[in-house]
C-alpha positions in Angstrom: 25.9 8.1 -34.9 24.0 8.4 -31.5 20.5 7.3 -30.7 18.7 9.2 -27.9 15.8 7.5 -26.3 13.0 9.3 -24.0 11.8 7.5 -20.7 8.6 9.1 -20.0 7.6 6.6 -17.1 7.3 8.1 -13.6 9.4 5.0 -12.6 12.9 6.1 -13.6 14.2 2.5 -13.6 10.9 0.7 -14.4 10.0 -1.8 -17.3 10.6 1.1 -19.8 13.9 1.7 -18.8 14.9 -1.8 -18.9 13.3 -2.3 -22.5 15.3 0.8 -23.5 18.4 -0.5 -21.9 17.8 -3.8 -24.0 17.6 -1.8 -27.3 20.6 0.3 -26.2 22.8 -3.1 -25.7 22.0 -4.0 -29.1 22.9 -0.5 -30.5 26.3 -0.4 -28.6 27.2 -3.8 -29.9 27.0 -2.3 -33.4 28.9 0.7 -32.6 26.1 3.2 -32.0 26.3 5.6 -28.9 23.1 5.3 -26.8 21.6 7.7 -24.1 18.4 7.6 -22.1 16.8 10.9 -20.9 14.4 10.5 -18.2 11.6 13.0 -18.3 9.0 11.0 -16.4 9.6 13.4 -13.3 9.1 16.7 -15.4 6.3 18.8 -16.2 6.2 18.7 -20.2 4.1 21.2 -21.8 2.7 21.6 -25.2 3.9 24.1 -28.1 3.5 27.7 -26.9 3.1 28.9 -30.6 5.6 31.5 -30.0 3.2 33.7 -28.1 0.1 33.2 -30.3 
């Protein structure tokens, strides 16, 4: 199993990152793969409803 987390904070290694790392450490201790994806510096848009 792998858990992917999303960090939406503008600060790449701020409090949200450190909280996610704490969760990730527990997951890894239990043999679960863990990854953080940082999107705080990206423009995120809503659904485009496939052109509608």
